[in-house]
C-alpha positions as CSV (number, residue, x, y, z in Angstrom):
1,M,5.4,-18.9,37.7
2,S,5.1,-15.8,35.7
3,A,2.2,-13.7,35.8
4,L,1.4,-11.8,31.7
5,G,1.0,-8.6,32.0
6,R,-1.0,-7.4,34.6
7,S,-3.6,-9.9,34.9
8,G,-2.9,-12.2,37.0
9,V,-2.3,-15.5,35.4
10,E,0.7,-17.1,36.1
11,V,2.2,-19.3,33.6
12,S,4.9,-21.9,34.7
13,A,8.3,-21.0,32.5
14,L,7.9,-24.0,30.2
15,A,4.7,-24.9,29.0
16,F,2.9,-27.4,27.1
17,G,1.5,-27.4,23.5
18,A,-1.2,-29.1,22.5
19,A,-1.5,-29.2,18.9
20,G,0.6,-32.8,19.0
21,I,-2.0,-34.3,20.7
22,G,-4.7,-33.1,18.3
23,N,-3.1,-35.0,15.6
24,L,-0.7,-32.9,14.5
25,Y,1.0,-34.6,11.2
26,T,0.0,-38.3,12.2
27,E,-2.3,-40.3,14.8
28,V,-2.0,-40.3,18.6
29,G,-3.5,-42.7,20.8
30,E,-5.9,-41.3,23.7
31,E,-3.1,-43.6,26.1
32,Q,-0.4,-41.8,24.6
33,A,-2.2,-38.2,24.6
34,H,-3.3,-38.7,28.5
35,E,0.2,-40.0,29.1
36,A,1.8,-36.8,27.6
37,V,-0.2,-34.7,29.1
38,A,0.5,-35.8,33.0
39,A,4.4,-35.9,32.2
40,A,3.6,-32.7,31.8
41,W,2.3,-32.3,35.5
42,Q,4.7,-34.5,36.3
43,R,7.8,-32.3,35.7
44,G,5.8,-29.1,36.7
45,I,4.6,-28.1,33.7
46,R,1.3,-25.4,34.6
47,Y,0.9,-23.9,31.0
48,F,-0.6,-25.9,28.9
49,D,-2.6,-24.3,25.3
50,T,-4.4,-25.8,22.4
51,A,-6.6,-24.4,20.0
52,P,-10.3,-25.6,17.9
53,H,-7.8,-25.5,15.0
54,Y,-6.1,-28.5,16.4
55,G,-7.2,-30.9,14.8
56,L,-10.7,-29.4,14.4
57,G,-11.2,-30.0,18.1
58,L,-9.8,-33.2,18.9
59,S,-7.2,-31.2,20.8
60,E,-9.0,-29.5,23.4
61,R,-11.0,-32.9,24.1
62,R,-8.1,-34.8,25.0
63,L,-6.3,-32.0,26.8
64,G,-9.4,-31.1,29.5
65,A,-10.0,-34.8,29.8
66,A,-6.3,-35.2,31.0
67,L,-6.5,-32.6,33.1
68,R,-9.3,-33.6,35.1
69,N,-7.4,-35.4,37.0
70,F,-5.4,-32.6,38.3
71,P,-6.8,-29.8,40.5
72,R,-8.6,-26.4,38.6
73,A,-7.1,-24.2,40.5
74,R,-3.4,-25.3,40.2
75,Y,-3.0,-25.2,36.5
76,T,-4.0,-22.3,33.2
77,V,-5.0,-23.7,30.3
78,S,-5.3,-20.7,26.8
79,T,-7.2,-22.0,24.2
80,K,-8.0,-19.4,20.7
81,V,-10.5,-18.1,18.3
82,G,-10.5,-17.0,14.9
83,R,-11.4,-20.4,13.6
84,R,-15.0,-20.8,14.0
85,L,-15.3,-24.8,13.6
86,E,-18.9,-25.9,11.6
87,P,-20.6,-28.9,11.0
88,A,-19.2,-30.9,7.5
89,D,-19.9,-34.1,5.9
90,L,-16.7,-33.7,3.8
91,P,-14.8,-36.6,2.2
92,G,-11.6,-37.8,3.5
93,D,-9.3,-35.9,6.2
94,D,-7.9,-33.3,7.3
95,L,-4.4,-33.7,6.6
96,A,-4.0,-30.8,4.0
97,N,-4.6,-28.6,7.3
98,G,-2.0,-30.6,9.1
99,F,-4.1,-33.5,11.4
100,A,-5.0,-37.0,10.7
101,V,-8.7,-36.1,11.5
102,P,-11.7,-36.8,9.4
103,A,-12.5,-33.9,8.3
104,T,-16.6,-33.9,10.3
105,R,-15.8,-29.9,10.9
106,R,-15.0,-27.4,8.6
107,R,-13.8,-23.8,10.0
108,V,-14.4,-20.3,9.3
109,W,-12.5,-17.2,10.2
110,D,-14.2,-15.1,12.0
111,F,-13.2,-12.6,14.3
112,G,-16.7,-10.5,15.2
113,A,-17.7,-10.2,19.0
114,D,-21.0,-13.2,17.8
115,G,-18.5,-15.4,16.2
116,I,-15.4,-14.9,19.2
117,R,-18.6,-15.8,21.9
118,R,-19.8,-18.9,20.2
119,T,-16.1,-20.4,19.4
120,L,-15.4,-19.8,23.1
121,E,-18.4,-21.7,24.5
122,A,-17.8,-24.7,21.9
123,S,-14.3,-24.6,23.2
124,L,-15.4,-24.5,26.8
125,E,-17.8,-27.8,26.2
126,R,-14.9,-29.9,24.3
127,L,-12.5,-28.8,27.2
128,G,-15.2,-29.5,29.8
129,L,-14.5,-26.4,31.8
130,D,-16.5,-23.7,32.6
131,R,-13.4,-20.8,32.6
132,V,-10.1,-20.5,30.3
133,D,-7.9,-18.5,31.9
134,V,-6.0,-16.8,28.5
135,V,-7.6,-16.8,24.6
136,Y,-5.4,-15.4,21.7
137,L,-7.0,-14.4,18.4
138,H,-5.5,-17.3,16.3
139,D,-3.5,-15.9,13.3
140,P,-6.0,-13.1,12.0
141,D,-3.0,-11.8,9.6
142,D,-5.5,-11.3,6.6
143,H,-8.3,-10.4,8.8
144,A,-6.5,-7.6,10.7
145,E,-9.9,-5.0,10.6
146,Q,-12.1,-7.2,11.8
147,A,-9.3,-8.4,14.4
148,F,-8.8,-5.3,15.5
149,H,-12.3,-3.1,15.8
150,E,-14.7,-6.6,16.5
151,G,-12.0,-9.3,17.9
152,Y,-10.3,-7.3,20.4
153,P,-12.7,-5.2,21.3
154,A,-15.0,-8.8,22.1
155,L,-12.4,-9.7,24.0
156,A,-11.4,-7.1,26.3
157,K,-15.3,-7.1,27.3
158,L,-14.9,-11.0,28.2
159,R,-12.2,-9.9,30.4
160,D,-13.7,-7.3,32.0
161,E,-16.8,-9.3,32.1
162,G,-14.5,-11.8,34.3
163,V,-15.4,-14.8,31.7
164,V,-11.3,-14.4,31.0
165,G,-7.9,-13.5,32.6
166,A,-5.8,-12.3,30.4
167,I,-6.0,-11.8,26.3
168,G,-4.2,-11.7,23.3
169,A,-3.3,-12.2,20.2
170,A,-0.7,-15.4,18.6
171,M,0.7,-15.1,15.8
172,N,3.7,-16.8,13.5
173,Q,4.6,-12.6,12.3
174,T,5.9,-9.5,14.7
175,A,4.3,-6.9,12.5
176,M,1.0,-7.7,13.6
177,L,1.6,-9.1,17.1
178,T,3.6,-5.3,17.5
179,R,1.1,-3.4,16.5
180,F,-1.4,-5.2,19.1
181,V,0.8,-4.6,21.7
182,R,1.0,-0.9,21.2
183,E,-2.3,0.1,20.1
184,T,-4.6,-2.3,23.1
185,D,-4.2,-3.3,25.9
186,V,-4.2,-7.4,25.6
187,D,-1.8,-8.9,28.9
188,V,-0.1,-11.5,26.4
189,V,1.2,-12.1,22.4
190,L,2.0,-15.7,21.7
191,C,4.9,-15.3,19.1
192,A,5.8,-18.6,16.6
193,G,9.1,-19.2,15.5
194,R,10.1,-15.4,15.3
195,Y,12.1,-15.5,18.1
196,T,14.5,-18.7,18.1
197,L,18.7,-19.0,17.7
198,L,17.5,-19.1,13.5
199,D,15.1,-15.9,13.4
200,H,16.2,-13.0,16.1
201,S,13.5,-10.7,14.0
202,A,11.5,-10.4,17.2
203,L,14.0,-7.9,18.6
204,T,13.4,-5.3,15.7
205,D,10.1,-4.8,17.0
206,L,8.0,-7.0,19.3
207,L,10.1,-7.5,22.3
208,P,10.7,-4.3,23.0
209,A,7.7,-2.6,22.6
210,A,6.3,-5.5,24.5
211,R,9.3,-4.2,27.5
212,E,8.2,-0.9,27.3
213,R,4.5,-1.8,27.3
214,G,4.2,-4.1,30.1
215,T,3.0,-6.6,28.1
216,S,4.6,-10.7,28.4
217,V,5.7,-12.7,25.3
218,V,5.0,-16.2,25.2
219,I,7.7,-18.3,22.6
220,G,6.3,-20.9,20.4
221,G,8.2,-22.5,17.7
222,A,11.3,-22.5,19.5
223,F,12.9,-25.6,17.3
224,N,11.4,-23.6,14.1
225,S,9.5,-27.0,13.5
226,G,12.0,-29.5,13.5
227,L,15.4,-27.9,12.2
228,L,16.8,-26.7,15.6
229,A,15.8,-30.3,17.1
230,D,17.7,-32.0,14.5
231,P,19.6,-30.6,11.9
232,R,20.5,-33.0,9.2
233,P,19.3,-32.8,5.4
234,G,15.5,-33.5,4.7
235,A,14.9,-31.6,8.5
236,T,11.9,-28.8,8.1
237,Y,11.8,-25.2,8.7
238,D,8.6,-23.7,9.6
239,Y,6.5,-26.4,8.0
240,G,8.7,-26.9,4.6
241,A,11.6,-28.4,3.3
242,A,15.0,-26.4,5.3
243,P,16.7,-24.2,2.8
244,Q,20.8,-24.9,3.0
245,E,21.7,-22.1,4.2
246,L,19.8,-22.9,7.8
247,L,20.7,-26.0,7.9
248,D,24.1,-24.4,7.4
249,R,23.9,-22.1,10.1
250,A,21.5,-24.6,12.1
251,L,25.0,-27.2,12.0
252,R,27.6,-24.0,13.0
253,L,25.2,-23.9,15.9
254,K,25.3,-27.7,16.9
255,S,28.7,-27.6,16.9
256,V,29.0,-25.2,18.9
257,A,26.9,-26.1,21.3
258,D,28.3,-30.0,21.5
259,R,31.8,-28.2,22.0
260,H,30.5,-26.8,25.1
261,G,29.1,-30.4,26.2
262,T,25.6,-29.5,25.7
263,T,22.7,-29.4,23.2
264,L,21.4,-27.8,20.4
265,R,18.0,-28.4,22.2
266,A,18.5,-27.0,25.0
267,T,20.6,-24.0,24.0
268,A,17.4,-23.1,21.8
269,L,14.9,-23.4,24.2
270,A,17.6,-21.1,26.7
271,F,17.6,-18.9,24.5
272,C,14.1,-18.2,24.1
273,A,13.3,-18.2,27.7
274,A,16.6,-15.6,28.4
275,H,14.6,-12.7,27.2
276,P,13.3,-10.5,29.7
277,A,9.9,-10.4,28.3
278,V,9.7,-13.8,27.6
279,A,7.0,-15.1,30.3
280,G,6.7,-18.7,28.9
281,V,8.3,-21.2,26.2
282,L,6.4,-23.4,24.3
283,V,7.1,-26.2,23.4
284,G,4.9,-29.1,21.5
285,A,5.0,-33.1,22.3
286,R,3.0,-36.1,21.5
287,S,3.9,-38.7,24.3
288,A,5.4,-38.8,28.0
289,S,9.0,-39.8,25.9
290,E,9.3,-36.4,24.1
291,V,7.7,-34.6,26.8
292,H,10.8,-35.3,29.9
293,D,13.0,-35.3,27.0
294,C,12.0,-31.1,26.5
295,A,12.3,-31.3,30.5
296,D,16.0,-32.3,30.9
297,Q,16.5,-29.9,28.1
298,F,14.9,-27.2,29.2
299,E,16.2,-27.1,33.0
300,A,19.7,-28.3,31.4
301,A,22.7,-25.4,32.3
302,V,23.8,-23.8,29.0
303,P,27.8,-22.6,29.7
304,E,28.4,-19.1,29.0
305,A,31.4,-19.5,26.8
306,C,28.2,-21.3,24.8
307,W,26.9,-18.1,24.6
308,R,30.3,-15.8,24.4
309,E,31.5,-17.7,21.5
310,L,28.0,-17.5,19.6
311,R,28.1,-13.9,20.0
312,E,31.6,-13.8,18.3
313,A,30.6,-16.1,15.4
314,G,28.2,-13.5,14.9
315,L,25.5,-16.5,15.5
316,L,23.9,-14.5,18.1
317,P,23.2,-11.0,18.1
318,G,25.4,-8.9,21.1
319,E,23.8,-9.1,24.5
320,E,20.1,-10.8,24.4
321,V,21.2,-13.4,25.8
322,S,23.1,-14.5,28.6
């Protein structure tokens, strides 16, 4: 377990991302979702991440229900604010936003202080909890002014009041996350897809800043939405079709891993976890079998000779992995 910044909130090195059990792309049954969370607990995972955005609240409801079987003091939960859910009478489903759920609610961008409190209160109700441990500002890319001047102070106040233990921001880019690290007193940032075997951009700004400031980083998107899990024609990269150049690079990475008796997935997870600023690696799973596979890969040793060959081949930066 690692503490997030100076907050005292602890997370396991491998974390469970609950978007999948919120019907990301395809439906997941209640029992399957419950079994996925139970498998995560069985494998020693003690950090669980969700958001109202995931399945229009379905992820939070399912995660909270599954976690009721375990002692509250022994796990950490994070959720997110910035997308407030409002009732809506819309036809069809929410697949345009990535989730196979009925469109019974609509998302409203809101990083204001009142909106954040209302969003968090609704999350607690769905989770069935009286508190969450970590709250992130969720994807404030196009709302920087409100996020920095209203959203962050609102979260800092909630932290000061003891309502939450740690605060941060969760994004798919590094520039604004680096700004949060340098200009605010966040405990942690969640960086998705920008520190992987294929994208090392977080090394340029975010990770050095986090080390300097003592801010923790949680890495999501270790497989870049699929390409690093199974590199093949038609594989996805950042939720779209993988460009041929990146597919070729992923296949080269896989070839090296295979040659050293390990897997590309194990190498991808180990790369994310190795940086000293990283407190945890978040993996999305929608079934017990996926959880067990991710845990197996995370626990597998990657030979030093594999890292050496990857660096010598120019597939990895110099000294950031070992």
